[in-house]
C-alpha positions, 0 to 999 in steps of 0.5 A: 824105488822112487815114484812120482805121485800125482793127484787127479784134479777132482780127487784134489777137491775131495781131499781138500774137503777133509779135516786138516789133520786127515789131509796131513796124514794123507800127505805123509802117506803120499810121501812114503808112497813116493819114496818107497813105491808102496804102502803096507797094511794097515795103511794100504789094501790091495783092490786088484792088480793095479788099484789100491786103497790108502786107509786112515782112521782119524775122526772116522774112516777115510780112504783114497784110491790110487793106481800104478800107471807106467813104471814109476808113476802113481795116480791118486784117483779118488778120496772119500769118507768111508761110512760102511763096512765095505768100500762103496761100489760107487766109489770104486766105479768112480775111481776105475772110470777116472783111471781109464783117462790115464 
C-alpha cells in the first residue's frame, strides 16, 4: 500500500549534512518505504508500535527515525550518525518530541 513520506524540516537539515552517498541511500529507502509502506530488517528496526529506525551502514552507521501518522502517512522525525552500540537516548527523546507536533 502506497504511503506518503514527509520529512520534518529539522530532519531535512540533519539529512543534508550527511555525505552524498549516504543521502542517496536514505532517499532510496524512503522511496521503498513510500511504495511498500514498510521496511524490513536489516534496513529498519522497530523502536515501539509507531516509531521505527532506518539503518544504513556506509562510511559509518547512520540512522533516521520515522513514525506512522494516520493511515497513509509516514514522517521522518530525525537523522543522525550513530557512534555508540545503542541508539542514544537524546536522539530518541528528540524524535518523540517532534512526533508530538504531528
